N, C-alpha and C positions, 0 to 999 in steps of 0.2 A: 749615958750619952744622949743628948737631945737630938731628935730628928731621925733616929735609926729604927724606930719602932715600925713594925709592919701593920698598916691599918687593916681593919676587917672590912670586907666588901659586902655591901648589901646586894642581894641578887638582882633587885630592880636596877641598881646602878650599873652592875656588870652587863645586864641585858641592854640597857640604854647605850652604853659605850659600844657594845657589839653591833647594835643596829646602826649607829652612826658610822662606824668603820665600814660596815657592809654597804651603806648608802654611798660613802665616799668612793669605794671601789667600783660600784655599779656606775656612778656618774663618770668616773675616770675612763672606764672602758667604753661607755656609751658615747661620750664626747669624742674619744679617739676614733671610734668607728664612724661617727658622723663626719668628722674632719676628713677621713679617708674617702668617704663617699662624695661629699659635697665640696671639699676644699679645692680640688683641681678645677672644678667648674667655676667656682667663685673667683679664683685667681685668673682664669681665662677671661672672665668678664671684666675684672678690674684692670689687669695688666694688658691683656690681649686687646682690649678695646682701644687703648692708646696706640697700639701698633696699626690697627686698621684705620684709625683716624688720620694718621700721618701719611698714608699711601695715596 
């Protein structure tokens, strides 16, 4: 049956995939934390600025 063979993994390839996955997790967590810290302030400036201008 074609396509059912399990490929052999090169250790360097496995390491590269692991590093890329780790980088993706770190960026996901980092940007999530940054959004929690800076997001409300940015939204106040963008949305809250319109409210102050109309008063």
